N, C-alpha and C positions, 0 to 999 in steps of 0.2 A: 284669165288674160295673161298672155306671154310677156316676157321682158321686151322692152323696146330698144331697138338698135337704129342708129342713124348712120347712113352711108354717104360720105361726101367724097366724090371722085368725078373728075371731068370726063371720064371715059364711060359713055352710056352702056357699052357692052359689059363692062365690069360691074357697074351698078345693077344692071338687070340680072346678071349671073348670080351675084351675091344675094340680091333681094329674093329671087325665086327660091334659092336653096335654103336661105335662112327661114323664110316663111314655111317651107316644108318641114323644117325642124321645130316649128312652133313659135318662132319669134315674130314680133311685129316690126316692120321695117319702114322707115321714111328715108328720103334721100334728097340730094341736091347736087348739081354739077358745078356750082359757082361758090367760091369761098364766102363771099358776103351773104349770099342767100342761106348758105348752110349755118353760118353763125347766127343769123336772125332767127331761123327756125329752131335751132338748138336752144337758144336763149328763151324763146317764147314758150316752148314745150320741151323741157329737158328730158332726154331719153336716159336709159340705164347705161348705154355705152355708145361711143362714137367711133366709127371706122373712118379715119381721116387721111386722105391722100395729101402728099406734100405739094404736088404741082397742080394748081387749080387757077382758073381765071378769077378776076375780081379781087381775090385775096388768097395768098398761098396758105397751105395747111399749117405751117409753123406760126404764122400770124394769127390764124384762127385759134390755134391752141393757146397762144399767149393771151389772147383776149378772153378765152374761156376761163383760164386760171385766175383772172383778175375780176371776174363777174361772180357775185354771190350765188346766182342761180345755177351756174355751171362749173364752179370751182372744183367740185368733187366728183364730177362725172368721169367715169373710166374712159380712156382713149387708147385705141390701137392705131398707130400711124402706118401708112403704106409708103414704102420708099423704094427707089431703084437700087439695085445691087451696087451700082457704080458710085453711089453717093453715101458712103458711110458717115460723113460729117452730118448729114441730115438726121440720121438715126441718133447720133450722139446729142445733137441739139434738141431733138424732140424729147428724148429722155430727160435731159436737163430742164426742159420746160414743164415736165410733169406727165409725159405720156407713160402709160402703164406697160406697154409692150409695143413691138413693131413687127411687121411682116414685109418681106421684100418681094417685089414683083419680078417675074411672074410667081404666083403662089399656088399651092395645092389647097383646095377648099377644106379638106380634112384638117390641115394644119391651122387654117384660119379659125375653124370651129373650135378646135382644141384650145387655141389661145383665147378665144372669146369666153369659153366656159371657165378657163382658169382665172381670167381677169375678173369675171363677174362673181365667181366664188370667193376670190380674195377680197373683193369690194364688200360683199355681204358680211364676211367674217370681220373685216375692219370696222364696218358700221356698227357691229354688235359688240365691239370692245369699248369698255369705259375709257374715255380719254384721260381720266384722272388716275385710275389704278391699272389700266391695261388688262383688267379681268373681263371675262365673258359677261355680256349683259342678258337681258330678259329672254331674248329669242333663243340663245344658246342654253340658258338655264332650263327653259321649258323643254327643249329638245332632249337634253341630257337626262332630266328627271323622268320624262316619259319613257325614254329608252330603258332606264334602269327598272322602272315599274314593269314594263313589258317583259323584261328578261326574267322576272321572278326571283332574281338573286337578292339576298339580304342587303339592305342599305339603311343608313341613317341620314336623315336630312336635318341639318342644323341651320336655324335662322338666327343670325347674329345682328344685334341692334345696339347702338351706343346710347347711353343714358346721359341726360343733361348736356347733350351736344349742342343744341341750339343756344343755350346760355353761354357755352364756351365760345361759339362762333360770334355771338353778339359782343362778348367781352373782349376777345382777342382779335377779331377780324377773320375774314374768310380765308386769307392766305395761310394763317396758322391752322385754321380749321381744315383746309385741304391737306395740310401736313398730317393731321390726326387721321383723316380718312386713308391716306396712303400708308400710314403706319399700321392701321387696323388691317388693311389688306395683307401687308407683310407678315403680321402676327399670324393670321389664318393660314397663309401659305407655308410659313415655317413650321407651324404646328402639324399641318398635314404631311409635310416632308418628313418630319420626325417619325411618322407612322409607317413610312415607306409603302404607301398605298399602291395597289396594282393599277387602279384607275383614278388618280387624283382629280378632284374638280372643286374649284372655288369660284363663285360667281359674285358679281356686284349688282344687286338689284337696283341700286340708285341711292343717292344721299349717303346716309350712314347705315344702310341695310345691306347685309351680305348673306350668301348661303354657302354651305359646304356639304358635299356628299362624302360620307365617311363609312368605314367598316363598323357596323353596329357593335361588334365585340370590343372595339377600342374607342368608341365615341366618348366615353367618360374621360379616358386619358386625354383625348383631343381637347375636350372642353376645359379640363383642369390646366392643360398647358396654355391654352389661349388666355384664360383668366390670369394666370400667374404672369405670363409675358406681357400682357396688355397692362395690367396694374403697375408693373415695374416701369415699363417704358413710357406710358402716357404722362408721367410726372415731368419728363423732360420738356414737354410742351407748355408747362405752366411757369409763371414767374415764381421765384423762390418764396416770396412772401405769401403767395396764395397756397403753395404746397404746405408751408408751415401752419397756416391758418386752417387748412383743410376744406376751404370753400372759396368761391368767387362771388363778388357782388355785381349785380347787373341792375342798371337803372331802367325802369320801364318808361312808357310814353308819358306817364303822368309825373315823372320825376321821382318816383318811389323806388327805394333800394330793396332788392331781394337777394337772399343768399342761396346759392346753389352748390350742392356737393360736387366734388371732382368727378370728371367723366369716368364712367365705368362701362362694362359691356355685359349685355344680357343675351343668353343663348337658350333658344327653345328647340327641342329635339323630338322628332318622330321617327320611328323605325317600323319596318314591316316584319320584325321578328315575331311579335306576339299576335298580330292581326294583319289581315291583308289590306294593302292600300290600293284602291281601285284606279286612281288617276292622280295627275299632278295637282289638281285643284284640292283634292282631299288632303294630300300630303302637305301642301303649303298652308292650308287652313289650320291643321293640327299643330304644325310647327309654330305658326304665328300665335296660336292659343297658348302654347307652352312658353313662348317668349314673353307674352303678356304676364303670365304668372311669375316669371323670373323678374320682370321689371317692377313688380309690386314690392320686391324686397330690396333692401339697401345694398349698394355695392355691386360688384360683378358676381353674377349668379347664373347657373344653368339649371334648366328643368327638363326632364325626360318624360315623355308620355309612356307610361307603363301599363296602360289599360289594355285589356284583352278583348 
């Protein structure tokens, strides 16, 4: 099924022209000639992108856009506004209200398609970025891992996971916990930057789990740098008394106190140096297995799969 585009314009000829050509390009297209009708239809069944004319009966395009940006169902829908060349202030106001791009009338269809493709690609990329760390999420991770496997070039996949992080979150609260997550992302990025990788990639699986794709010849250097930098920096997120004591105390639901060691980082590594990796699922499974081996040991540890 193709991506859905909604065209809102009071000119039936423009709507017909855009609809026919977009459908030939594989998009699904809905439309309306009235602003109020367009807003109701977009809210009821949100599309991937809206092409929105400024001048429409019932409700003008800028009002439709303003309403869209305040409604939970439509707040993040991509919007391209159509404006007359003589009205640059409409373009400015549309962009200020959250439009992603604009096209001036009359327009070439090729230009409109190019802008649609660019806006949709940007929206997809933004959706797959972690809002907390700004790192690529699962979709991009999957793509990148599969690409490297298909290339046949040597790579090492590192699965990083924090130890005792839930206890830290329970003890200090999610705001300080978010700080540790962002710090962890920074540690991984800095460690990879130190390697001067030709194709650097760090991804955020979610929560306190990350992946890194690294040159297998230097993956041990990477892991050692991550552990050293993490262990030094994570202490800044603890109260001094807890650092001196070497653990934190967390009260469970029954009111019982439990001691938890300071947060550390466990790294599981798989490479295709010694045996072929067939697909991303095999790579992630082995890296997770190695990570679990690392987590069984105290403190920050890395484990590399060396099986042939």
